[in-house]
PDBQT receptor file of N, H, CA, C and O in Angstrom, charges set to zero:
ATOM      1  N   UNK A   1       0.821  -1.194   0.000  1.00  0.00    +0.000 N 
ATOM      2  CA  UNK A   1       0.000   0.000   0.000  1.00  0.00    +0.000 C 
ATOM      3  C   UNK A   1       0.863   1.255   0.000  1.00  0.00    +0.000 C 
ATOM      4  O   UNK A   1       0.571   2.205  -0.726  1.00  0.00    +0.000 OA
ATOM      5  N   UNK A   2       1.919   1.271   0.804  1.00  0.00    +0.000 N 
ATOM      6  H   UNK A   2       2.156   0.499   1.394  1.00  0.00    +0.000 HD
ATOM      7  CA  UNK A   2       2.794   2.443   0.871  1.00  0.00    +0.000 C 
ATOM      8  C   UNK A   2       3.505   2.651  -0.470  1.00  0.00    +0.000 C 
ATOM      9  O   UNK A   2       3.719   3.788  -0.891  1.00  0.00    +0.000 OA
ATOM     10  N   UNK A   3       3.866   1.563  -1.132  1.00  0.00    +0.000 N 
ATOM     11  H   UNK A   3       3.692   0.640  -0.790  1.00  0.00    +0.000 HD
ATOM     12  CA  UNK A   3       4.539   1.672  -2.417  1.00  0.00    +0.000 C 
ATOM     13  C   UNK A   3       3.627   2.339  -3.450  1.00  0.00    +0.000 C 
ATOM     14  O   UNK A   3       4.093   3.132  -4.267  1.00  0.00    +0.000 OA
ATOM     15  N   UNK A   4       2.340   2.021  -3.415  1.00  0.00    +0.000 N 
ATOM     16  H   UNK A   4       1.962   1.377  -2.750  1.00  0.00    +0.000 HD
ATOM     17  CA  UNK A   4       1.391   2.624  -4.351  1.00  0.00    +0.000 C 
ATOM     18  C   UNK A   4       1.275   4.129  -4.123  1.00  0.00    +0.000 C 
ATOM     19  O   UNK A   4       1.180   4.895  -5.081  1.00  0.00    +0.000 OA
ATOM     20  N   UNK A   5       1.282   4.548  -2.878  1.00  0.00    +0.000 N 
ATOM     21  H   UNK A   5       1.359   3.925  -2.100  1.00  0.00    +0.000 HD
ATOM     22  CA  UNK A   5       1.191   5.978  -2.562  1.00  0.00    +0.000 C 
ATOM     23  C   UNK A   5       2.451   6.703  -3.046  1.00  0.00    +0.000 C 
ATOM     24  O   UNK A   5       2.366   7.796  -3.604  1.00  0.00    +0.000 OA
ATOM     25  N   UNK A   6       3.604   6.095  -2.833  1.00  0.00    +0.000 N 
ATOM     26  H   UNK A   6       3.673   5.206  -2.379  1.00  0.00    +0.000 HD
ATOM     27  CA  UNK A   6       4.862   6.707  -3.275  1.00  0.00    +0.000 C 
ATOM     28  C   UNK A   6       4.894   6.818  -4.798  1.00  0.00    +0.000 C 
ATOM     29  O   UNK A   6       5.283   7.855  -5.335  1.00  0.00    +0.000 OA
ATOM     30  N   UNK A   7       4.490   5.765  -5.491  1.00  0.00    +0.000 N 
ATOM     31  H   UNK A   7       4.174   4.923  -5.055  1.00  0.00    +0.000 HD
ATOM     32  CA  UNK A   7       4.456   5.779  -6.962  1.00  0.00    +0.000 C 
ATOM     33  C   UNK A   7       3.475   6.850  -7.441  1.00  0.00    +0.000 C 
ATOM     34  O   UNK A   7       3.781   7.587  -8.378  1.00  0.00    +0.000 OA
ATOM     35  N   UNK A   8       2.308   6.946  -6.815  1.00  0.00    +0.000 N 
ATOM     36  H   UNK A   8       2.059   6.348  -6.053  1.00  0.00    +0.000 HD
ATOM     37  CA  UNK A   8       1.334   7.959  -7.205  1.00  0.00    +0.000 C 
ATOM     38  C   UNK A   8       1.881   9.368  -6.986  1.00  0.00    +0.000 C 
ATOM     39  O   UNK A   8       1.668  10.241  -7.827  1.00  0.00    +0.000 OA
ATOM     40  N   UNK A   9       2.576   9.607  -5.885  1.00  0.00    +0.000 N 
ATOM     41  H   UNK A   9       2.749   8.897  -5.201  1.00  0.00    +0.000 HD
ATOM     42  CA  UNK A   9       3.141  10.932  -5.619  1.00  0.00    +0.000 C 
ATOM     43  C   UNK A   9       4.220  11.286  -6.654  1.00  0.00    +0.000 C 
ATOM     44  O   UNK A   9       4.276  12.418  -7.134  1.00  0.00    +0.000 OA
ATOM     45  N   UNK A  10       5.056  10.331  -6.986  1.00  0.00    +0.000 N 
ATOM     46  H   UNK A  10       5.010   9.411  -6.597  1.00  0.00    +0.000 HD
ATOM     47  CA  UNK A  10       6.080  10.574  -8.010  1.00  0.00    +0.000 C 
ATOM     48  C   UNK A  10       5.423  10.887  -9.348  1.00  0.00    +0.000 C 
ATOM     49  O   UNK A  10       5.848  11.804 -10.050  1.00  0.00    +0.000 OA
ATOM     50  N   UNK A  11       4.395  10.134  -9.700  1.00  0.00    +0.000 N 
ATOM     51  H   UNK A  11       4.050   9.389  -9.129  1.00  0.00    +0.000 HD
ATOM     52  CA  UNK A  11       3.673  10.366 -10.948  1.00  0.00    +0.000 C 
ATOM     53  C   UNK A  11       3.003  11.734 -10.939  1.00  0.00    +0.000 C 
ATOM     54  O   UNK A  11       3.043  12.441 -11.946  1.00  0.00    +0.000 OA
ATOM     55  N   UNK A  12       2.390  12.122  -9.825  1.00  0.00    +0.000 N 
ATOM     56  H   UNK A  12       2.358  11.547  -9.007  1.00  0.00    +0.000 HD
ATOM     57  CA  UNK A  12       1.720  13.419  -9.733  1.00  0.00    +0.000 C 
ATOM     58  C   UNK A  12       2.717  14.568  -9.870  1.00  0.00    +0.000 C 
ATOM     59  O   UNK A  12       2.422  15.568 -10.525  1.00  0.00    +0.000 OA
ATOM     60  N   UNK A  13       3.885  14.433  -9.262  1.00  0.00    +0.000 N 
ATOM     61  H   UNK A  13       4.124  13.621  -8.730  1.00  0.00    +0.000 HD
ATOM     62  CA  UNK A  13       4.917  15.469  -9.382  1.00  0.00    +0.000 C 
ATOM     63  C   UNK A  13       5.399  15.559 -10.829  1.00  0.00    +0.000 C 
ATOM     64  O   UNK A  13       5.609  16.660 -11.338  1.00  0.00    +0.000 OA
ATOM     65  N   UNK A  14       5.577  14.424 -11.494  1.00  0.00    +0.000 N 
ATOM     66  H   UNK A  14       5.406  13.530 -11.080  1.00  0.00    +0.000 HD
ATOM     67  CA  UNK A  14       6.019  14.423 -12.893  1.00  0.00    +0.000 C 
ATOM     68  C   UNK A  14       4.980  15.078 -13.798  1.00  0.00    +0.000 C 
ATOM     69  O   UNK A  14       5.335  15.846 -14.692  1.00  0.00    +0.000 OA
ATOM     70  N   UNK A  15       3.724  14.787 -13.578  1.00  0.00    +0.000 N 
ATOM     71  H   UNK A  15       3.436  14.164 -12.851  1.00  0.00    +0.000 HD
ATOM     72  CA  UNK A  15       2.654  15.398 -14.380  1.00  0.00    +0.000 C 
ATOM     73  C   UNK A  15       2.594  16.902 -14.128  1.00  0.00    +0.000 C 
ATOM     74  O   UNK A  15       2.426  17.678 -15.069  1.00  0.00    +0.000 OA
ATOM     75  N   UNK A  16       2.728  17.320 -12.882  1.00  0.00    +0.000 N 
ATOM     76  H   UNK A  16       2.864  16.690 -12.118  1.00  0.00    +0.000 HD
ATOM     77  CA  UNK A  16       2.717  18.749 -12.561  1.00  0.00    +0.000 C 
ATOM     78  C   UNK A  16       3.898  19.456 -13.219  1.00  0.00    +0.000 C 
ATOM     79  O   UNK A  16       3.742  20.560 -13.741  1.00  0.00    +0.000 OA
ATOM     80  N   UNK A  17       5.063  18.841 -13.201  1.00  0.00    +0.000 N 
ATOM     81  H   UNK A  17       5.189  17.944 -12.777  1.00  0.00    +0.000 HD
ATOM     82  CA  UNK A  17       6.239  19.439 -13.834  1.00  0.00    +0.000 C 
ATOM     83  C   UNK A  17       6.039  19.573 -15.344  1.00  0.00    +0.000 C 
ATOM     84  O   UNK A  17       6.353  20.618 -15.914  1.00  0.00    +0.000 OA
ATOM     85  N   UNK A  18       5.530  18.548 -15.987  1.00  0.00    +0.000 N 
ATOM     86  H   UNK A  18       5.275  17.699 -15.524  1.00  0.00    +0.000 HD
ATOM     87  CA  UNK A  18       5.282  18.611 -17.423  1.00  0.00    +0.000 C 
ATOM     88  C   UNK A  18       4.245  19.684 -17.747  1.00  0.00    +0.000 C 
ATOM     89  O   UNK A  18       4.369  20.386 -18.750  1.00  0.00    +0.000 OA
ATOM     90  N   UNK A  19       3.232  19.812 -16.909  1.00  0.00    +0.000 N 
ATOM     91  H   UNK A  19       3.131  19.242 -16.093  1.00  0.00    +0.000 HD
ATOM     92  CA  UNK A  19       2.248  20.874 -17.100  1.00  0.00    +0.000 C 
ATOM     93  C   UNK A  19       2.878  22.249 -16.994  1.00  0.00    +0.000 C 
ATOM     94  O   UNK A  19       2.550  23.146 -17.771  1.00  0.00    +0.000 OA
ATOM     95  N   UNK A  20       3.779  22.422 -16.040  1.00  0.00    +0.000 N 
ATOM     96  H   UNK A  20       4.046  21.694 -15.409  1.00  0.00    +0.000 HD
ATOM     97  CA  UNK A  20       4.467  23.709 -15.858  1.00  0.00    +0.000 C 
ATOM     98  C   UNK A  20       5.349  24.028 -17.071  1.00  0.00    +0.000 C 
ATOM     99  O   UNK A  20       5.391  25.172 -17.523  1.00  0.00    +0.000 OA
ATOM    100  N   UNK A  21       6.049  23.026 -17.595  1.00  0.00    +0.000 N 
ATOM    101  H   UNK A  21       6.015  22.097 -17.228  1.00  0.00    +0.000 HD
ATOM    102  CA  UNK A  21       6.904  23.230 -18.762  1.00  0.00    +0.000 C 
ATOM    103  C   UNK A  21       6.059  23.627 -19.975  1.00  0.00    +0.000 C 
ATOM    104  O   UNK A  21       6.420  24.546 -20.710  1.00  0.00    +0.000 OA
ATOM    105  N   UNK A  22       4.957  22.947 -20.179  1.00  0.00    +0.000 N 
ATOM    106  H   UNK A  22       4.664  22.200 -19.582  1.00  0.00    +0.000 HD
ATOM    107  CA  UNK A  22       4.076  23.270 -21.301  1.00  0.00    +0.000 C 
ATOM    108  C   UNK A  22       3.473  24.652 -21.121  1.00  0.00    +0.000 C 
ATOM    109  O   UNK A  22       3.386  25.413 -22.084  1.00  0.00    +0.000 OA
ATOM    110  N   UNK A  23       3.057  24.991 -19.913  1.00  0.00    +0.000 N 
ATOM    111  H   UNK A  23       3.128  24.372 -19.130  1.00  0.00    +0.000 HD
ATOM    112  CA  UNK A  23       2.485  26.300 -19.641  1.00  0.00    +0.000 C 
ATOM    113  C   UNK A  23       3.486  27.416 -19.950  1.00  0.00    +0.000 C 
ATOM    114  O   UNK A  23       3.127  28.417 -20.569  1.00  0.00    +0.000 OA
ATOM    115  N   UNK A  24       4.738  27.245 -19.521  1.00  0.00    +0.000 N 
ATOM    116  H   UNK A  24       5.029  26.431 -19.018  1.00  0.00    +0.000 HD
ATOM    117  CA  UNK A  24       5.747  28.275 -19.755  1.00  0.00    +0.000 C 
ATOM    118  C   UNK A  24       6.099  28.400 -21.230  1.00  0.00    +0.000 C 
ATOM    119  O   UNK A  24       6.458  29.488 -21.680  1.00  0.00    +0.000 OA
ATOM    120  N   UNK A  25       6.008  27.317 -21.994  1.00  0.00    +0.000 N 
ATOM    121  H   UNK A  25       5.717  26.433 -21.628  1.00  0.00    +0.000 HD
ATOM    122  CA  UNK A  25       6.326  27.399 -23.411  1.00  0.00    +0.000 C 
ATOM    123  C   UNK A  25       5.192  28.028 -24.212  1.00  0.00    +0.000 C 
ATOM    124  O   UNK A  25       5.435  28.602 -25.274  1.00  0.00    +0.000 OA
ATOM    125  N   UNK A  26       3.966  27.929 -23.725  1.00  0.00    +0.000 N 
ATOM    126  H   UNK A  26       3.769  27.463 -22.863  1.00  0.00    +0.000 HD
ATOM    127  CA  UNK A  26       2.820  28.474 -24.441  1.00  0.00    +0.000 C 
ATOM    128  C   UNK A  26       2.577  29.941 -24.075  1.00  0.00    +0.000 C 
ATOM    129  O   UNK A  26       2.261  30.751 -24.946  1.00  0.00    +0.000 OA
ATOM    130  N   UNK A  27       2.720  30.277 -22.820  1.00  0.00    +0.000 N 
ATOM    131  H   UNK A  27       2.977  29.619 -22.112  1.00  0.00    +0.000 HD
ATOM    132  CA  UNK A  27       2.459  31.642 -22.373  1.00  0.00    +0.000 C 
ATOM    133  C   UNK A  27       3.649  32.539 -22.711  1.00  0.00    +0.000 C 
ATOM    134  O   UNK A  27       4.796  32.161 -22.474  1.00  0.00    +0.000 OA
ATOM    135  N   UNK A  28       3.382  33.725 -23.265  1.00  0.00    +0.000 N 
ATOM    136  H   UNK A  28       2.451  34.031 -23.458  1.00  0.00    +0.000 HD
ATOM    137  CA  UNK A  28       4.490  34.623 -23.606  1.00  0.00    +0.000 C 
ATOM    138  C   UNK A  28       5.131  35.215 -22.360  1.00  0.00    +0.000 C 
ATOM    139  O   UNK A  28       4.477  35.402 -21.334  1.00  0.00    +0.000 OA
ATOM    140  N   UNK A  29       6.411  35.503 -22.470  1.00  0.00    +0.000 N 
ATOM    141  H   UNK A  29       6.943  35.351 -23.303  1.00  0.00    +0.000 HD
ATOM    142  CA  UNK A  29       7.153  36.146 -21.387  1.00  0.00    +0.000 C 
ATOM    143  C   UNK A  29       6.847  37.639 -21.426  1.00  0.00    +0.000 C 
ATOM    144  O   UNK A  29       7.077  38.279 -22.452  1.00  0.00    +0.000 OA
ATOM    145  N   UNK A  30       6.344  38.203 -20.354  1.00  0.00    +0.000 N 
ATOM    146  H   UNK A  30       6.158  37.684 -19.520  1.00  0.00    +0.000 HD
ATOM    147  CA  UNK A  30       5.939  39.603 -20.342  1.00  0.00    +0.000 C 
ATOM    148  C   UNK A  30       7.123  40.552 -20.389  1.00  0.00    +0.000 C 
ATOM    149  O   UNK A  30       6.958  41.715 -20.759  1.00  0.00    +0.000 OA
ATOM    150  N   UNK A  31       8.317  40.090 -20.023  1.00  0.00    +0.000 N 
ATOM    151  H   UNK A  31       8.451  39.146 -19.723  1.00  0.00    +0.000 HD
ATOM    152  CA  UNK A  31       9.499  40.939 -20.038  1.00  0.00    +0.000 C 
ATOM    153  C   UNK A  31      10.259  40.866 -21.356  1.00  0.00    +0.000 C 
ATOM    154  O   UNK A  31      11.236  41.590 -21.548  1.00  0.00    +0.000 OA
ATOM    155  N   UNK A  32       9.828  40.017 -22.247  1.00  0.00    +0.000 N 
ATOM    156  H   UNK A  32       9.034  39.429 -22.091  1.00  0.00    +0.000 HD
ATOM    157  CA  UNK A  32      10.547  39.831 -23.497  1.00  0.00    +0.000 C 
ATOM    158  C   UNK A  32      10.147  40.898 -24.516  1.00  0.00    +0.000 C 
ATOM    159  O   UNK A  32       9.082  41.506 -24.411  1.00  0.00    +0.000 OA
ATOM    160  N   UNK A  33      11.006  41.114 -25.489  1.00  0.00    +0.000 N 
ATOM    161  H   UNK A  33      11.872  40.620 -25.574  1.00  0.00    +0.000 HD
ATOM    162  CA  UNK A  33      10.744  42.105 -26.516  1.00  0.00    +0.000 C 
ATOM    163  C   UNK A  33       9.917  41.565 -27.663  1.00  0.00    +0.000 C 
ATOM    164  O   UNK A  33       9.395  42.348 -28.456  1.00  0.00    +0.000 OA
ATOM    165  N   UNK A  34       9.781  40.266 -27.777  1.00  0.00    +0.000 N 
ATOM    166  H   UNK A  34      10.205  39.630 -27.132  1.00  0.00    +0.000 HD
ATOM    167  CA  UNK A  34       9.008  39.675 -28.866  1.00  0.00    +0.000 C 
ATOM    168  C   UNK A  34       8.381  38.362 -28.380  1.00  0.00    +0.000 C 
ATOM    169  O   UNK A  34       8.557  37.972 -27.226  1.00  0.00    +0.000 OA
ATOM    170  N   UNK A  35       7.669  37.707 -29.249  1.00  0.00    +0.000 N 
ATOM    171  H   UNK A  35       7.526  38.025 -30.187  1.00  0.00    +0.000 HD
ATOM    172  CA  UNK A  35       6.988  36.469 -28.883  1.00  0.00    +0.000 C 
ATOM    173  C   UNK A  35       7.954  35.309 -28.678  1.00  0.00    +0.000 C 
ATOM    174  O   UNK A  35       7.594  34.294 -28.081  1.00  0.00    +0.000 OA
ATOM    175  N   UNK A  36       9.174  35.455 -29.169  1.00  0.00    +0.000 N 
ATOM    176  H   UNK A  36       9.467  36.279 -29.654  1.00  0.00    +0.000 HD
ATOM    177  CA  UNK A  36      10.152  34.386 -29.023  1.00  0.00    +0.000 C 
ATOM    178  C   UNK A  36      10.525  34.170 -27.566  1.00  0.00    +0.000 C 
ATOM    179  O   UNK A  36      10.807  33.043 -27.159  1.00  0.00    +0.000 OA
ATOM    180  N   UNK A  37      10.529  35.236 -26.776  1.00  0.00    +0.000 N 
ATOM    181  H   UNK A  37      10.300  36.152 -27.107  1.00  0.00    +0.000 HD
ATOM    182  CA  UNK A  37      10.744  35.104 -25.351  1.00  0.00    +0.000 C 
ATOM    183  C   UNK A  37      12.179  35.241 -24.882  1.00  0.00    +0.000 C 
ATOM    184  O   UNK A  37      12.448  35.084 -23.691  1.00  0.00    +0.000 OA
ATOM    185  N   UNK A  38      13.114  35.531 -25.789  1.00  0.00    +0.000 N 
ATOM    186  H   UNK A  38      12.895  35.659 -26.756  1.00  0.00    +0.000 HD
ATOM    187  CA  UNK A  38      14.501  35.621 -25.349  1.00  0.00    +0.000 C 
ATOM    188  C   UNK A  38      14.828  37.002 -24.799  1.00  0.00    +0.000 C 
ATOM    189  O   UNK A  38      15.737  37.128 -23.979  1.00  0.00    +0.000 OA
ATOM    190  N   UNK A  39      14.115  38.042 -25.225  1.00  0.00    +0.000 N 
ATOM    191  H   UNK A  39      13.377  37.940 -25.891  1.00  0.00    +0.000 HD
ATOM    192  CA  UNK A  39      14.349  39.389 -24.725  1.00  0.00    +0.000 C 
ATOM    193  C   UNK A  39      15.528  40.076 -25.370  1.00  0.00    +0.000 C 
ATOM    194  O   UNK A  39      15.817  41.218 -25.011  1.00  0.00    +0.000 OA
ATOM    195  N   UNK A  40      16.219  39.458 -26.290  1.00  0.00    +0.000 N 
ATOM    196  H   UNK A  40      15.984  38.530 -26.582  1.00  0.00    +0.000 HD
ATOM    197  CA  UNK A  40      17.405  40.041 -26.902  1.00  0.00    +0.000 C 
ATOM    198  C   UNK A  40      17.103  41.088 -27.955  1.00  0.00    +0.000 C 
ATOM    199  O   UNK A  40      17.915  41.986 -28.178  1.00  0.00    +0.000 OA
ATOM    200  N   UNK A  41      15.975  40.998 -28.596  1.00  0.00    +0.000 N 
ATOM    201  H   UNK A  41      15.315  40.269 -28.416  1.00  0.00    +0.000 HD
ATOM    202  CA  UNK A  41      15.650  41.924 -29.682  1.00  0.00    +0.000 C 
ATOM    203  C   UNK A  41      15.517  43.363 -29.198  1.00  0.00    +0.000 C 
ATOM    204  O   UNK A  41      15.932  44.289 -29.895  1.00  0.00    +0.000 OA
ATOM    205  N   UNK A  42      14.959  43.557 -28.044  1.00  0.00    +0.000 N 
ATOM    206  H   UNK A  42      14.622  42.805 -27.478  1.00  0.00    +0.000 HD
ATOM    207  CA  UNK A  42      14.749  44.915 -27.558  1.00  0.00    +0.000 C 
ATOM    208  C   UNK A  42      16.053  45.555 -27.117  1.00  0.00    +0.000 C 
ATOM    209  O   UNK A  42      16.108  46.775 -26.966  1.00  0.00    +0.000 OA
ATOM    210  N   UNK A  43      17.102  44.777 -26.906  1.00  0.00    +0.000 N 
ATOM    211  H   UNK A  43      17.057  43.785 -27.028  1.00  0.00    +0.000 HD
ATOM    212  CA  UNK A  43      18.376  45.305 -26.455  1.00  0.00    +0.000 C 
ATOM    213  C   UNK A  43      19.232  45.799 -27.616  1.00  0.00    +0.000 C 
ATOM    214  O   UNK A  43      20.252  46.448 -27.385  1.00  0.00    +0.000 OA
ATOM    215  N   UNK A  44      18.850  45.515 -28.843  1.00  0.00    +0.000 N 
ATOM    216  H   UNK A  44      18.022  44.988 -29.031  1.00  0.00    +0.000 HD
ATOM    217  CA  UNK A  44      19.644  45.897 -30.004  1.00  0.00    +0.000 C 
ATOM    218  C   UNK A  44      19.201  47.271 -30.483  1.00  0.00    +0.000 C 
ATOM    219  O   UNK A  44      18.021  47.498 -30.753  1.00  0.00    +0.000 OA
ATOM    220  N   UNK A  45      20.169  48.192 -30.584  1.00  0.00    +0.000 N 
ATOM    221  H   UNK A  45      21.127  48.007 -30.365  1.00  0.00    +0.000 HD
ATOM    222  CA  UNK A  45      19.903  49.536 -31.095  1.00  0.00    +0.000 C 
ATOM    223  C   UNK A  45      20.524  49.629 -32.486  1.00  0.00    +0.000 C 
ATOM    224  O   UNK A  45      21.724  49.865 -32.624  1.00  0.00    +0.000 OA
ATOM    225  N   UNK A  46      19.696  49.441 -33.516  1.00  0.00    +0.000 N 
ATOM    226  H   UNK A  46      18.722  49.249 -33.403  1.00  0.00    +0.000 HD
ATOM    227  CA  UNK A  46      20.202  49.386 -34.880  1.00  0.00    +0.000 C 
ATOM    228  C   UNK A  46      20.745  50.729 -35.343  1.00  0.00    +0.000 C 
ATOM    229  O   UNK A  46      21.703  50.762 -36.115  1.00  0.00    +0.000 OA
ATOM    230  N   UNK A  47      20.170  51.824 -34.901  1.00  0.00    +0.000 N 
ATOM    231  H   UNK A  47      19.391  51.797 -34.274  1.00  0.00    +0.000 HD
ATOM    232  CA  UNK A  47      20.675  53.129 -35.328  1.00  0.00    +0.000 C 
ATOM    233  C   UNK A  47      22.077  53.375 -34.771  1.00  0.00    +0.000 C 
ATOM    234  O   UNK A  47      22.914  53.960 -35.457  1.00  0.00    +0.000 OA
ATOM    235  N   UNK A  48      22.339  52.950 -33.568  1.00  0.00    +0.000 N 
ATOM    236  H   UNK A  48      21.659  52.474 -33.010  1.00  0.00    +0.000 HD
ATOM    237  CA  UNK A  48      23.672  53.094 -32.979  1.00  0.00    +0.000 C 
ATOM    238  C   UNK A  48      24.688  52.239 -33.736  1.00  0.00    +0.000 C 
ATOM    239  O   UNK A  48      25.813  52.684 -33.968  1.00  0.00    +0.000 OA
ATOM    240  N   UNK A  49      24.319  51.054 -34.111  1.00  0.00    +0.000 N 
ATOM    241  H   UNK A  49      23.406  50.693 -33.923  1.00  0.00    +0.000 HD
ATOM    242  CA  UNK A  49      25.206  50.181 -34.879  1.00  0.00    +0.000 C 
ATOM    243  C   UNK A  49      25.507  50.797 -36.236  1.00  0.00    +0.000 C 
ATOM    244  O   UNK A  49      26.645  50.767 -36.703  1.00  0.00    +0.000 OA
ATOM    245  N   UNK A  50      24.473  51.360 -36.869  1.00  0.00    +0.000 N 
ATOM    246  H   UNK A  50      23.548  51.385 -36.490  1.00  0.00    +0.000 HD
ATOM    247  CA  UNK A  50      24.664  51.989 -38.179  1.00  0.00    +0.000 C 
ATOM    248  C   UNK A  50      25.597  53.185 -38.076  1.00  0.00    +0.000 C 
ATOM    249  O   UNK A  50      26.438  53.373 -38.954  1.00  0.00    +0.000 OA
ATOM    250  N   UNK A  51      25.478  53.996 -37.040  1.00  0.00    +0.000 N 
ATOM    251  H   UNK A  51      24.794  53.844 -36.326  1.00  0.00    +0.000 HD
ATOM    252  CA  UNK A  51      26.359  55.152 -36.844  1.00  0.00    +0.000 C 
ATOM    253  C   UNK A  51      27.803  54.705 -36.642  1.00  0.00    +0.000 C 
ATOM    254  O   UNK A  51      28.719  55.331 -37.176  1.00  0.00    +0.000 OA
ATOM    255  N   UNK A  52      28.022  53.639 -35.886  1.00  0.00    +0.000 N 
ATOM    256  H   UNK A  52      27.278  53.130 -35.452  1.00  0.00    +0.000 HD
ATOM    257  CA  UNK A  52      29.371  53.131 -35.671  1.00  0.00    +0.000 C 
ATOM    258  C   UNK A  52      29.976  52.590 -36.963  1.00  0.00    +0.000 C 
ATOM    259  O   UNK A  52      31.168  52.766 -37.213  1.00  0.00    +0.000 OA
ATOM    260  N   UNK A  53      29.167  51.939 -37.774  1.00  0.00    +0.000 N 
ATOM    261  H   UNK A  53      28.198  51.795 -37.571  1.00  0.00    +0.000 HD
ATOM    262  CA  UNK A  53      29.665  51.433 -39.061  1.00  0.00    +0.000 C 
ATOM    263  C   UNK A  53      30.009  52.582 -39.990  1.00  0.00    +0.000 C 
ATOM    264  O   UNK A  53      30.997  52.516 -40.721  1.00  0.00    +0.000 OA
ATOM    265  N   UNK A  54      29.195  53.644 -39.969  1.00  0.00    +0.000 N 
ATOM    266  H   UNK A  54      28.392  53.698 -39.375  1.00  0.00    +0.000 HD
ATOM    267  CA  UNK A  54      29.463  54.801 -40.809  1.00  0.00    +0.000 C 
ATOM    268  C   UNK A  54      30.764  55.485 -40.377  1.00  0.00    +0.000 C 
ATOM    269  O   UNK A  54      31.522  55.947 -41.231  1.00  0.00    +0.000 OA
ATOM    270  N   UNK A  55      31.036  55.558 -39.083  1.00  0.00    +0.000 N 
ATOM    271  H   UNK A  55      30.420  55.182 -38.390  1.00  0.00    +0.000 HD
ATOM    272  CA  UNK A  55      32.275  56.166 -38.600  1.00  0.00    +0.000 C 
ATOM    273  C   UNK A  55      33.485  55.360 -39.032  1.00  0.00    +0.000 C 
ATOM    274  O   UNK A  55      34.517  55.935 -39.379  1.00  0.00    +0.000 OA
ATOM    275  N   UNK A  56      33.377  54.045 -39.016  1.00  0.00    +0.000 N 
ATOM    276  H   UNK A  56      32.539  53.579 -38.734  1.00  0.00    +0.000 HD
ATOM    277  CA  UNK A  56      34.495  53.193 -39.408  1.00  0.00    +0.000 C 
ATOM    278  C   UNK A  56      34.742  53.245 -40.906  1.00  0.00    +0.000 C 
ATOM    279  O   UNK A  56      35.874  53.064 -41.352  1.00  0.00    +0.000 OA
ATOM    280  N   UNK A  57      33.695  53.491 -41.691  1.00  0.00    +0.000 N 
ATOM    281  H   UNK A  57      32.775  53.639 -41.329  1.00  0.00    +0.000 HD
ATOM    282  CA  UNK A  57      33.835  53.535 -43.141  1.00  0.00    +0.000 C 
ATOM    283  C   UNK A  57      34.527  54.796 -43.599  1.00  0.00    +0.000 C 
ATOM    284  O   UNK A  57      35.131  54.799 -44.671  1.00  0.00    +0.000 OA
ATOM    285  N   UNK A  58      34.465  55.848 -42.845  1.00  0.00    +0.000 N 
ATOM    286  H   UNK A  58      33.974  55.845 -41.974  1.00  0.00    +0.000 HD
ATOM    287  CA  UNK A  58      35.074  57.128 -43.238  1.00  0.00    +0.000 C 
ATOM    288  C   UNK A  58      36.524  57.165 -42.949  1.00  0.00    +0.000 C 
ATOM    289  O   UNK A  58      37.182  58.170 -43.220  1.00  0.00    +0.000 OA
TER     290      UNK A  58
């Protein structure tokens, strides 16, 4: 009987973890700059990069 309870608890924890992983992959990250969720896109300043390239070209 105790073994069945332990197996059920392990199974319940595994199911909860898989649910959490699926939930995090489906729900967008509110701090991210795009739907991808990495947050790196908002950190790139393309105008600054273009100005630096123009300075190096001269």
